[in-house]
N, C-alpha and C positions, 0 to 999 in steps of 0.2 A: 810688227809695229806698223801702224797706219800712218803713212806720210801726210795724209789729208784728214786728220782726226776731226776737225771742225765740221767737215762736210765731205764724206768719202767720195761722192760722185765727181768732185772737183778734179780728181785724177785725170779724167778724160779731157776736161777743159784745159788742164795744164799741157797735155800732149797736143791738143789742137792748137794751142798758142805756138808751141814749138814747130808744128807742121806748117802753120801759116807764115812763120818767120822764115823757115827754109824755102817755102814757096816764093816769098817775096824776093829773096836773094838768089835763088838757084832754079827752082822748078818752073817758074813762069816762062823762062826762056829756053828750057830744055827741049831739044828736038824730040819728036814723037818716038823715034826708034830707040833713043836713049831712055825715054820714059818707060817704054815697054820693057827694056832690059832691066831697069830699076824695079819695075813691078814684079818681074820674074825672080829677081834676087830677094825681094821682100817676101814673096810667096814661099820661097825656100826657107827663109829665116822663120817665118810664121809656123811652118810645119815642124821645124826643128824644135821651136819653143813648145809647141803643143805636145810633141812626142816626149820631150824631157820632163814636162810638168804634168802631163795627163789631161790638160784642158787649155782653154784660152780665157782664163778668168783673171789673170794677173794684171798688174799695173798700178795698184793703189798702195801697196805696202813696201816696206824697205827691202824685204827679201825677194819681191817680184817686180820691183820698180821698172826695170828695163824691159820686162815683158810688155808693158804698155807701149813702149817705143816700137816693138815689133808689130803690135796690133795696129797702131796708127800708120806705120810705114806702108803696110800693104793697103789698108782701107783708103788712105788718102791718095796714093799713087794710082790705085785701081779706079777710083772715082774720077780722078783727073784724066786718066787714059780713056775711060768711057766717054767723057765729055768731049775731049779733043778729037776722038775718033768718030764721034757721032754714032755710036753703037745704039741705035734706037730700034726697038722691035715693035712695029705697028701691030696693034691688037685691039680687041673690043672687050677685054676683060673688065675694064672699069674698076671702080673702087672696091666693090664687093668681091670680084674675082681675085684681085690682087691681095685683098685682105685674107682670103681663104688660103692662097698660096703662101703668104707670110706665116699663117698659123701652123702650116705643116712643119716649119722649122722649129716651132716651140713644142711640138708634140713628139719629137724624136726621142725615143727612150734611151736612158743611160745604159752604157755597156762598158766593157773593158777596153773597147776601141773608141772611146769617146773622143780621144785626141784626134783620131782620123775623121770621125763624123763631123766634129766642129770645124776642122780644117776644110773639109769639102764644102760645107755650108758657106763658110766665109769666103773661100777662094772662088767658088763658082755659083752657088745658089743665090747669094745676096746680090752679086753683080748682075745676075740674070734678072732679078726682081727690079733692080734699078733701071735696066734697059727696057723692061716691060712697062714700068711705071712712066718712063719718058715717052712711051709710044701709045699711051691710052688717054682717055679723057673721061671726066666725071660729069654727071648731070649738073645743072645749074644749082640745084639745092644742095647736092653733095659737095660741090665746089666750095660753097660758103662754109660748110661743115669742115671740110679738109683744111681750108685756109685758117679757120679759127684754131683747130687743134694743131696745125703746123706751127702757128705763132706761139701757142701756149706750151708746146711740147718741151722746149728747153727750160722755161721757168718751172715747169712741173718736174722735170728731171732733177733740177738743182735744189728743189725744196722737198722732195718726197722722202729723203733718207731719214730725216728725223722722225717722220710719221711711222716708219717701220719700227724704230726703237720704242716709241711711245706705245704703239699697239702691242709689241712684244712684252713690254713690262706690264701693261694692263692685263694682257691675257694670262701671263704667269701668276699675277697676283690674284685675279678674280675668277679665272677659268670660266668665262662666259660660254653659254651653249645655246643652241637653237635660235629662237627669236631674238634673244638678247645679242647673240653674236652677229646675227644678220643685221640688226640695227646698228651695232657698233661699226661694222665694216662699211655699210652703206653710208652712214653719216660721216664716217672718216674719209671716204672717197670724195664725197661732196665738199667737205671742208678743205680737203687737200687741193681739189680743183679750184675752189674759191681763193685759196691762198696763192696758188700759181697765177690765177687771173689778176689778182692785185699786184703781184710781183711783176707781171707782164706790163700792166698799164702804168704803174707808178715808177718802175725802174727800167725794165728791159727795153721797152719801146722808146722812152725818152733818151736813154743812153745811146741807143742805136741811131736815133735821129741826130743827136748831138755829134756823134763820131762821123756820121755820113757827111756832115758839113765841113769837116776838117780836111 
């Protein structure tokens, strides 16, 4: 049962709301040593969840709802710990170098030890990328590119899910191949980015500006 049937990616937004509420009342004044202890506990919980379920994919359905809490607990506390500790690794990798390092995480093959692989990536590799990202700089042209896609990333995330179902239904009904399939995918990506852009300028940015004044 999908707890977020209207838009499945909203599961992560829900847990981010929870994390920010906890931050506002507890974490913002928590000493760094206690924050580190909390991050260690969160890491243990995350590994246990991964071992019991075989992966770190839960959080959106009734039967795996609390797994989302385990995922956000470590990610949020680890990010906060990196920020407060100023764990910045100076480097000259730039946008391209970091993009290649990020791709490595996506090409890890599936195995019977996937729970361990995913745990190691989340616990160590992703925080490393965050520290590297904070310690590098992009060229002026790439800075504009990164800024744009940084702004559009969340609107794109929140609107992409329906496109998956539309494409899946179309593919199952018409079985497109070759050039037709390439055209469908490319036009679909362009349309999806355009929808995300409209969402960004008509809703996301105005709402953020409004709330920032409160």
